[in-house]
C-alpha positions, 0 to 999 in steps of 0.5 A: 488535531484536525484532518483538514489542516493546511498540510493535510488538505494539500496532501488529500488533494494530491491523493485525490489526483492520485486516486483518479490517476489510478482509475485512469490507468485502469481504464487505459489498461482495461481497454488496451489489454482486455480482461485477460491481458489486464489480469496478466498485468495484475498477476505479475505486478502483484508478485513484485509488490508482494516481494517488495512488501516482504523484503522491506521488513517493516523498515518504512514505518520504523524509519518514520518512527526513528527519524521523527524522534531524532533527526540525526538518524536521517543519514544512516537510515537513508543509507540503510534503506538503500542497501535494504532496497538492493537486497529486496531487488536481489531477492526478487531476481532469485525468486523469479529465476526459480519460478519462471525458469521452466517457461523458456528463454525469457526467464532471465529478462523477467528476473532482471525486470523484477530486480529493478521493479522491486528495488525502485518500489522499495526505495520510493516507499522508504523515501516517502516515509522519510520525507513525511517524518521530517515534515517535507510534505510538499516533496512527498506529494511531488514524489507521488504525483511524478510516479502516477502522472508519468505512468499515465503518460506512458500508458496512453502512449502504449494504448495508441501504439497498441502495445502488449502487456510487457510494455505496460509492465515496463511503464510501471517500472519507469514510474517507480524509478522516477519516484525513487530518483526524486526521493533520493535527490531531495533527501541527498541534500539533507545528508550530513555525510555522503559516505555510503555504508551500512549501519549494522548497529542502527539496523539491529536497533530498528529491527525489533520495532520494524519486524512487528510492523513487517508482520502486520503490514505484510499480512495486511497486504497479503489479505488484500492481494493474496486471493489473486493467487488463489483466483489464478489457481481456481478460476480464469485469468479474466476473473482476476481482470474483473477483480482487479478493476474492483480492487483498483476502486477499493485502493482509490478510496483507501488512498485518502485515509492512508495519507491522513494516517501517514501524516498523523503518525509523526504528530502522534509521536510528538504528542504527550501521552495523555493527548494521543488517544483523544487526538486519534479519536477526533481524527477517527470520527472525521475519517469515518464521516469522509469514508462513509460519504465516499463509499455511499457515493461510490455504491450508487455510481459504480453500476454506471461508471464501470460499464461507461469507462471500462467497457461492457466486458467488465460488467462482472466487476460491478457487484465485486466493487460494491461488495468491497466498499464496506471493506474499504470503509473499515480499512480506512478507520483501521489505518487511523487506529493503527497509527496510534498504536504504532506511536506508542511503540507498536504493542505486541497485541497489534501483531497478534490481532493481525495474525488472528486476522490472517488465520480467519482470512485463510479459513474463509478464503478456502471456503468461499473463493474457490466456489464464489470467485472474486465475489467471495474474495470481496465478502471475505475481505469485508469480514476480515477488515471489520473484525480487525478494526474492532479488535484494534479499537479495543486494544487502543482503549486497553492501552489508554487505560494502562497508560492512565494507571501507570500515571 
């Protein structure tokens, strides 16, 4: 199993385009809104993404697992995903009402926005995973491209019209809506039945696997994004703006191993038990080399690139971005090992490791972030990602030996 197969090359190429799209989006919003406006934009979208990651209950990965195992489950899984997405939107609507009610007359509009943002974000995610599980890689890539390119187009429009952060939030919603609609159209062609109904039996069957994924993915997301809320409480909104630029570069680097891991998952499910671990190790070595080259290049480029493309006002982002690079390296490796563990049924040990990581993150964040701000956040993320990768790698070998003894 190779990273650089025909499908993976095309997917990685798209991820590189998406990576640059994210950077371009950051450049536009940084110049259009400044550190404070950029910080406000990130704070609101982080809230929406947090709700979406909480409300999906781990079903994106569960959907990939079950559809890869049995294509006949595609139709009921698709409809269940639609209902879960609407449920996530309703949850976001209620939470926004509760949180923004004291702020004046526009809290209801914020709630409506958050409903559509979360619902479309979730449906786009569900659609992406299902497309990968049925080997519709081209459509998966198109979905991602449409989301990102459309956002850039509207961001450029907002920049020249000198619009406020509220409009940039709407542009983000347009992007997720386009991705969601594209995924629905493509999957609708493959549905055996058009009878929209919720399959409770399948939901219950999938939930045990999905809930383990939910715990780990939500914890992983919150470890990466949760300190934005702590920074909001203990530092200025500009500090979030500085951190957001560094985090954007972190996300850009992580895009490539994330895409490889997503493609790897269905292949591991279909592999025989004896081949799974060896295939994972081969991919892990290749991903490690790619990540090392990317991170090394980024380390020396960041001091020149950030002032050049984002402006001198974002100079504090340089050291934060450099401190985040080891965290990006380990999260890239972690994704490959995690896909292997997910392919063998998502062992409970994987969940326990992420809960341990969360506890370590909480302790270290409470110690470093209030005093050191965004730089402390970067250091904490690196430590937590390294320890999590190490524990997951040890668990993968333990499961391999258990499988060999069982034979």
